[in-house]
C-alpha positions in Angstrom: -17.0 9.5 -10.9 -14.5 11.0 -8.6 -15.0 14.7 -8.2 -11.9 16.8 -8.9 -9.9 14.0 -10.5 -8.7 14.3 -14.1 -10.9 11.5 -15.4 -12.1 13.2 -18.5 -10.3 10.7 -20.7 -11.4 7.1 -21.3 -10.3 4.7 -18.6 -10.4 0.9 -18.1 -12.6 -0.1 -15.2 -12.4 -3.6 -14.0 -14.2 -5.4 -11.1 -12.8 -8.8 -10.1 -13.5 -11.1 -7.2 -10.3 -12.6 -5.9 -12.1 -15.2 -3.8 -11.5 -16.4 -0.3 -8.3 -18.4 -0.9 -5.2 -16.3 -0.2 -2.8 -15.8 -3.1 0.7 -17.3 -2.9 3.3 -15.1 -1.4 6.9 -15.9 -0.2 6.0 -16.2 3.5 2.5 -17.7 3.3 3.4 -20.7 5.4 4.7 -18.4 8.2 1.2 -17.0 8.5 -0.7 -20.3 8.2 -3.2 -20.9 11.0 -1.2 -19.0 13.6 -3.4 -16.0 13.7 -5.3 -15.9 17.1 -7.6 -13.0 17.1 -9.2 -14.1 20.4 -6.1 -14.5 22.5 -6.4 -12.7 25.9 -2.7 -13.1 26.5 -1.4 -11.2 23.4 -2.4 -7.6 22.8 -1.4 -8.2 19.2 -3.8 -11.1 18.8 -1.0 -13.1 17.3 0.8 -16.3 18.4 4.0 -15.1 20.1 6.2 -17.2 17.8 4.5 -15.9 14.7 5.0 -12.3 15.9 8.7 -13.0 16.4 9.0 -14.5 13.0 7.2 -11.7 11.2 9.5 -9.2 12.9 12.6 -11.1 11.8 11.2 -11.2 8.2 10.8 -7.4 8.3 14.4 -7.0 9.4 15.7 -9.3 6.7 13.7 -7.5 4.0 14.9 -4.1 5.1 18.5 -5.1 4.3 17.4 -5.8 0.7 16.2 -2.3 0.0 17.8 -0.4 -2.9 18.0 3.4 -2.3 18.7 4.9 -5.7 17.4 7.3 -8.3 18.5 5.1 -11.1 14.9 4.5 -12.3 13.7 8.1 -11.7 14.0 9.3 -15.3 12.0 6.4 -16.7 8.9 6.9 -14.5 5.9 7.9 -16.5 3.0 5.9 -15.0 2.4 6.1 -11.3 0.1 3.6 -9.6 -1.8 3.8 -6.3 -3.3 1.0 -4.4 -5.4 1.0 -1.2 -7.6 -1.4 0.7 -10.7 -0.8 2.9 -11.8 -3.3 5.5 -14.9 -4.3 7.4 -14.2 -7.3 9.7 -13.0 -10.0 7.3 -14.2 -8.3 4.1 -11.7 -6.3 2.1 -12.0 -4.1 -1.0 -9.0 -3.2 -3.1 -8.8 0.0 -5.2 -6.1 0.5 -7.8 -5.4 3.3 -10.3 -2.7 4.4 -12.7 -1.9 8.0 -13.3 0.0 9.2 -16.4 2.4 12.0 -15.6 2.8 13.2 -19.2 -0.9 13.0 -19.9 -1.9 14.4 -16.5 -4.8 11.9 -16.2 -5.8 8.6 -14.8 -5.6 5.9 -17.4 -6.6 2.8 -15.5 -8.8 2.0 -12.6 -9.6 -1.4 -11.1 -11.4 -2.6 -8.0 -11.8 -6.1 -6.5 -13.2 -7.8 -3.4 -11.5 -10.4 -1.2 -11.1 -11.5 2.4 -8.5 -10.9 5.1 -8.0 -13.1 8.2 -4.9 -11.2 9.5 -5.8 -8.7 12.2 -4.3 -5.2 12.1 -1.2 -5.0 14.3 0.8 -1.8 14.6 4.1 -2.1 12.6 2.9 -5.3 11.0 0.4 -3.8 8.5 2.4 -5.2 5.6 1.4 -8.8 6.5 -2.3 -7.8 6.6 -2.4 -5.7 3.4 0.1 -7.2 1.1 -1.8 -10.5 0.7 -4.9 -8.4 -0.1 -3.4 -6.1 -2.7 -0.6 -8.2 -4.4 -2.8 -10.1 -6.8 -4.1 -6.8 -8.2 -0.6 -5.4 -8.4 0.7 -8.4 -10.2 -2.2 -8.5 -12.6 -1.2 -5.0 -13.8 2.6 -5.3 -13.2 3.4 -4.0 -16.7 1.0 -1.1 -16.5 2.9 1.1 -14.0 6.5 2.2 -13.4 6.2 3.2 -9.7 3.8 2.5 -6.9 2.5 4.7 -4.1 0.9 3.0 -1.1 -0.8 4.1 2.0 1.8 2.9 4.5 5.4 3.5 5.5 8.6 2.3 3.9 12.0 2.6 5.6 10.5 4.9 8.2 9.6 1.9 10.3 11.0 0.5 13.6 12.4 -2.5 11.7 12.9 -0.7 8.4 10.1 -2.5 6.6 6.7 -1.1 6.3 4.1 -1.9 3.6 5.9 0.1 1.0 9.2 -1.7 1.6 7.5 -5.1 1.6 5.8 -4.5 -1.7 8.9 -3.0 -3.3 11.0 -6.0 -2.5 8.4 -8.6 -3.6 7.5 -6.8 -6.8 11.0 -5.5 -7.5 9.5 -2.1 -8.3 10.1 1.5 -7.2 7.7 2.2 -4.3 6.9 5.3 -2.2 5.2 5.0 1.1 2.7 7.8 2.2 1.0 8.1 5.6 -0.9 10.6 7.6 1.1 10.0 10.7 4.6 8.8 11.6 5.2 5.5 13.4 6.3 6.7 16.8 7.9 10.0 17.5 9.4 12.1 14.7 12.7 12.1 16.6 12.8 8.3 16.7 15.9 6.8 15.1 14.0 5.2 12.3 12.3 8.5 11.3 15.1 11.0 11.5 16.7 10.2 8.2 13.9 8.3 6.5 10.8 10.4 6.9 9.8 13.7 5.3 6.6 15.8 5.2 5.1 16.9 1.9 3.6 20.4 2.1 1.9 19.8 5.5 -0.3 17.2 3.8 1.3 13.8 4.5 4.5 12.0 5.4 6.5 10.0 2.9 9.4 7.6 2.9 11.3 5.3 0.5 9.9 1.9 0.0 12.4 0.6 -2.6 14.4 1.6 -5.6 13.9 5.3 -4.8 15.4 8.2 -2.7 13.7 10.8 -0.6 14.7 13.4 -3.2 13.4 11.3 -6.1 10.2 10.6 -4.1 9.7 14.4 -3.5 10.0 15.0 -7.3 7.3 12.3 -8.1 5.0 13.6 -5.3 5.2 17.2 -6.6 4.0 16.0 -10.0 1.2 13.8 -8.6 -0.2 15.9 -5.8 -1.5 19.2 -7.2 -3.2 21.9 -5.1 -6.5 20.8 -3.7 -5.4 17.2 -3.2 -4.5 15.8 0.2 -2.9 12.7 -1.3 -1.2 11.8 -4.6 -3.9 11.5 -7.3 -3.4 7.8 -7.9 -3.6 6.9 -4.2 -6.6 9.2 -3.6 -8.4 7.5 -6.5 -7.6 4.0 -5.2 -8.7 5.0 -1.7 -12.1 6.4 -2.9 -12.8 3.4 -5.1 -11.9 0.9 -2.4 -14.2 2.6 0.1 -17.0 2.7 -2.5 -16.6 -1.0 -3.2 -16.6 -1.9 0.5 -19.8 0.1 1.1 -21.5 -1.9 -1.7 -20.2 -5.2 -0.4 -21.5 -4.4 3.1 -24.9 -3.3 1.7 -25.2 -6.4 -0.4 -24.3 -8.6 2.6 -26.9 -6.9 4.8 -29.6 -7.6 2.2 -29.0 -11.4 2.3 
C-alpha cells in the first residue's frame, strides 16, 4: 500500500509479464540490431547512423504535435506511467487517478526487458517500447497521460511525452525534475514551466501549458512532489524492480 495516496477505495491490481520480445512500434526496424553499448568511439553507445536517424524521427514527430485545450473539459481520468531499470531488466508501473472521485481507480505493474541504452535527449526510444504495451492495454481507461519525461521542452521538440502523445493520439503532459539544458535555451523558453517549485512540466501533445497547469493543480495536492498518478506509478515500478532483482539473485 502506498502511504499517503488516496487508495481507500477498491482498485484493480494486475501483474503481467510482457516477455523479452519487443512490442511492435512504428520505428522498430530503425532500432533493430544497431544498438552498440560497447562502442568506444561513440559516447552515446549507438551506431552513428542510428543516432542520426533517431534525431530526424524526433524532429518529424515534433511537427505533428497539437497544442490545444480542445480536450481539456473532457478529462476526468488521468493516468501516470513510469519505468524502473536494472541493466536489461525493466519494471513498468501504471495507475489511473479519478479527478471527480479524488482516488486511484486502477493500478497495474509488469516486467519486461530493454536493450536500448539511456542516451540523453533520446529517452523516448528507450522507454516508449517498454511502456507502450501497458498504455495500449488500458487505452480506454484514461483521458490524459502524465509521464516522467519532457515534451516540447526538448532540443528537437520531442521528448518522451511528445513521442507517446503522437503514437497514442492522446493528451499527454511531460513532468521532469530538471530541464534539458539551460532554462534560457531556445527550446525551454516558451515550452517549459515550473509547478510550485516541485517539478518542471511541458506539453506532450493535445494540450497547452495553461491546460496542463490546470490538470496538475488537481492532481498534485500538498505533500506530493509529483502528480498522484505518476507518483503511484513510480513507486510500484520501483517495488516491482526490487522484487525482480531479488528473485534473480536467488536463482
